[in-house]
ZAKOLTI-485860 format. One record per residue: x, z negated, y negated of N, C-alpha, C in turn; residue in one letter. Coordinates in steps of 0.001 Angstrom, whole numbers, plus 500000, padded with zeros to 6 digits. Example, Ala and Ser with C-alpha at 12.3 -4.5 7.8 and 13.67 -1.06 7.14 Angstrom:
<rs>
513190492200505690512300492200504500513200492200503300a
512850492920502250513670492860501060512900492130499970s
</rs>
This chain:
<rs>
694828219237730069694036218032730293692895218263731263x
692206219387731107691076219678731981691559219935733398x
692652220668733533693180220983734863693704219741735579x
694151218732734827694743217533735428693899216287735193x
692575216450735158691726215303734846691440214399736036x
691727214831737249691402214007738409692352212818738505x
691855211732739048692593210473739091693663210447740160x
693684211428741045694723211464742069696033212036741522x
695973212582740338697165213181739719697799212178738754x
699060212388738398699702211498737419698966211549736080x
699071210461735320698416210411734011698968211538733143x
698101212308732505698577213392731645699416212858730481x
700227213725729918701150213320728856700476213184727492x
699474214011727207698878213976725865697703213006725814x
697471212452724637696339211540724442695013212264724685x
694945213517724260693715214286724448693393214450725936x
694409214735726717694205214889728156693836213554728804x
694400212465728321694053211146728845692591210830728531x
692157211165727329690752210958726956689845211782727867x
690240213020728145689453213878729041689301213225730406x
690365212649730895690321211995732202689325210826732187x
689402209976731191688473208847731109687039209312730873x
686860210305730014685512210805729732684860211343731002x
685634212034731811685120212568733064684672211441733992x
685483210427734135685151209302735013683910208561734511x
683871208292733217682716207604732633681447208413732845x
681529209712732582680348210573732709679872210668734152x
680779210921735091680287211141736447679767209857737073x
680378208723736807679845207472737354678425207242736847x
678230207405735555676902207167734979675875208182735451x
676228209446735484675278210461735936674947210271737408x
675928209917738211675665209727739632674765208526739881x
674956207452739130674054206300739242672643206720738863x
672496207358737712671175207777737242670509208751738206x
671270209732738699670710210705739638670272210033740939x
671074209094741445670728208392742690669486207531742510x
669331206924741349668131206124741076666908207033740974x
667028208138740231665900209076740110665501209665741453x
666479209905742318666199210493743632665673209460744625x
665648208191744236665165207140745127666186206698746156x
667438207105745983668498206710746902668926205276746622x
668911204924745355669282203576744916668208203001744014x
668181201703743958667410200965742965668440200346742019x
668090200130740762669045199452739873669512198115740435x
668678197470741240669031196182741832670073196311742940x
670287197532743452671282197770744499672713197771743960x
672871198011742658674212198121742079674984196823742263x
676290196916742463677090195702742601676950194815741364x
677054193518741566676916192574740454677926192858739348x
679142193228739720680169193495738718679794194717737867x
679065195656738447678651196842737698677721196446736565x
676677195704736893675719195336735854676286194297734894x
677104193379735398677670192333734539678705192878733561x
679579193747734035680681194224733195680395195561732513x
679733196453733229679489197771732659678145197842731952x
677124197242732543675800197247731935674725197565732945x
673490197238732594672369197417733511671696198777733369x
671975199504732289671356200813732109672387201813731588x
671996203058731569672895204159731200673549203926729827x
672755203655728832673288203477727471674258202309727388x
673924201209728019674811200037728003676131200336728688x
676067201041729819677301201363730536678213202253729691x
677647203271729093678450204170728243679052203376727082x
678216202617726396678683201844725236679800200891725644x
679612200154726714680602199160727132681922199798727561x
681845200903728280683082201546728727683832202193727566x
683110202868726680683767203516725537684328202457724583x
683572201399724334684053200318723463685310199681724037x
685319199443725342686497198878725994687681199831725896x
687434201104726116688487202120726032689120202116724642x
688287202065723615688801202030722238689592200757721975x
689053199624722386689722198345722145691042198220722879x
691055198614724139692281198493724935693348199500724504x
692921200612723931693863201666723539694396201496722118x
693707200696721319694110200549719917695548200035719815x
696361200784719099697749200409718908698651200678720091x
698092201205721190698888201479722394699403202912722355x
700404203174723138700984204515723211700203205425724155x
699234204851724888698435205639725829696985205179725785x
696110205996726320694703205660726430694549204818727698x
693823203716727585693650202847728748692392202000728599x
692050201351729687690931200404729713691485199043730087x
690693198036729800691094196691730204691015196594731723x
691804195707732312691737195526733780690328195154734248x
689603194393733454688251193951733815687308195148733978x
687310196053733017686423197217733078686934198216734112x
688248198359734218688809199248735248688390198795736637x
688435197498736877688026196965738185686541197208738430x
685713197006737413684273197238737563683998198713737852x
684704199605737185684537201040737451684969201389738868x
686091200842739312686591201128740662685609200617741716x
685073199429741510684101198866742447682843199723742483x
682398200166741324681207201008741237681445202337741943x
682599202918741741682943204189742392682961204022743911x
683582202952744409683603202693745855682180202536746396x
681343201810745660679952201620746046679231202968746143x
679428203827745136678784205140745142679251205982746328x
680540205902746671681032206641747834680340206154749101x
680237204848749264679635204291750480678148204565750566x
677429204366749466675969204418749497675369205782749163x
676076206585748379675491207844747924676226209049748502x
677513209167748247678251210362748638678427210486750142x
678738209378750827679027209436752258677981208745753109x
676977208188752500675965207425753225675013208302754016x
673970207691754549672990208399755363672327209530754591x
672182209358753304671513210353752486672339211628752400x
673659211510752568674534212666752382674140213836753280x
673831213585754551673473214681755458672164215339755032x
671172214544754681669898215102754231670069215855752919x
670873215314752037671122215973750765671839217297750995x
672803217313751887673547218535752184672598219628752653x
671656219282753525670695220274754016669810220773752874x
669394219873752012668565220275750881669345221190749939x
670590220862749679671425221679748795671656223052749425x
671910223093750729672081224377751408670834225231751236x
669669224627751360668411225368751194668298225911749778x
668638225092748785668576225523747394669506226710747175x
670763226579747591671758227633747345671387228908748101x
671002228783749361670633229973750131669440230682749505x
668441229927749068667256230519748440667636231248747159x
668473230616746336668890231251745091669706232508745349x
670642232444746304671456233617746617670593234791747088x
669666234515747984668781235575748470667950236160747339x
667401235284746507666544235749745423667309236633744437x
668482236169743987669218236930742979669863238183743566x
670160238200744858670655239416745488669537240458745568x
668311239990745836667161240895745920666606241268744545x
666924240469743533666419240686742173667565240627741170x
668489241570741242669698241485740408669422241483738904x
668310242037738495668001242066737060667758240663736502x
667473239712737371667237238332736918668517237517736810x
669628238061737274670902237337737196671678237819735979x
672896237413735887673759237763734756674137239240734850x
673568240044733978673808241483734041675186241878733534x
675927240936732949677277241264732472678273241349733634x
677864240874734814678725240944736000678378242222736747x
679328243114736860679094244396737525679333244270739017x
678839245254739757679164245315741171677991245113742089x
678332244892743336677370244707744406676404243562744063x
675098243765744292674121242714743971674398241376744651x
674925241407745892675225240147746582676379239427745905x
677430240162745553678570239547744863678139239020743502x
677266239775742842676750239344741542675926238067741676x
675130238001742733674318236800742977675207235593743225x
676252235777744026677188234680744309677824234195743016x
678284235117742196678919234759740932677936234022740025x
676705234509739965675695233902739099675344232484739562x
675086232312740855674721230997741391675894230029741282x
677102230505741527678289229640741446678490229094740040x
678034229815739042678191229372737662677090228447737169x
676087228187737994674968227329737587675362225857737618x
674837225090736679674949223635736776673958223173737847x
674125221957738326673195221424739329671760221451738811x
671566220976737610670210220885737054669585222259736862x
670383223225736398669867224577736216669470225168737564x
670308224966738587670010225493739915668733224870740472x
668572223581740293667367222913740798666129223430740074x
666218223579738757665078224135738009664749225553738481x
665788226384738680665562227756739140664908227753740522x
665406226922741412664842226816742757663391226370742699x
663130225317741940661755224819741834660833225861741223x
661361226670740300660568227755739725660222228824740751x
661106229021741712660871230023742749659919229535743830x
660090228293744269659311227809745417658258226776745034x
658343226245743831657421225195743416657765223879744077x
657416222788743445657669221476744031659089220999743831x
659481220052744691660803219448744564661757220078745560x
663024219872745351664050220457746223664263219564747421x
664145220121748604664496219440749846663738218177750138x
662589217969749524661831216765749793662183215589748915x
663247215713748110663624214635747201662967214886745856x
662364213879745304661880214007743939663092213841743047x
663371214830742244664576214827741425664163215155740013x
664249214178739133663880214397737738664991215162737033x
664658216331736522665658217117735798665238217297734361x
</rs>
């Protein structure tokens, strides 16, 4: 289920794997909206009308509405599914996020900020191997790469901010 959770692949055969696929989509849409709002890339008023009308105006409402719909549409069915109404709202929201957040003007600035974060962390942990995961043996640079690659976004941002102080790349990012 985890290996086949992306939507470009055929629907998984097991109910558990289908749930994983929906949970991933629900989580990333909501986290990306929240992160974009916190970063000042979006305002809640920028969201498409169908997003706020069908999914909800805030994080909790969106989660509740999507999970409730998933349960209702799947009850008694042989597969996990959502209603066409909520599926359409999710698809519209995803397209909006691609246009405005992932591929928009902010993407280039964000990429530069992320590069700065990753490069700073790699240099720091290569120069200070005792601060990284000591269970990984070998060359300090390889160890640093392994350690940084295993970080969540939020952990990496906190580590970076702890090293340099302030916000990452000029964006205020609430973590």
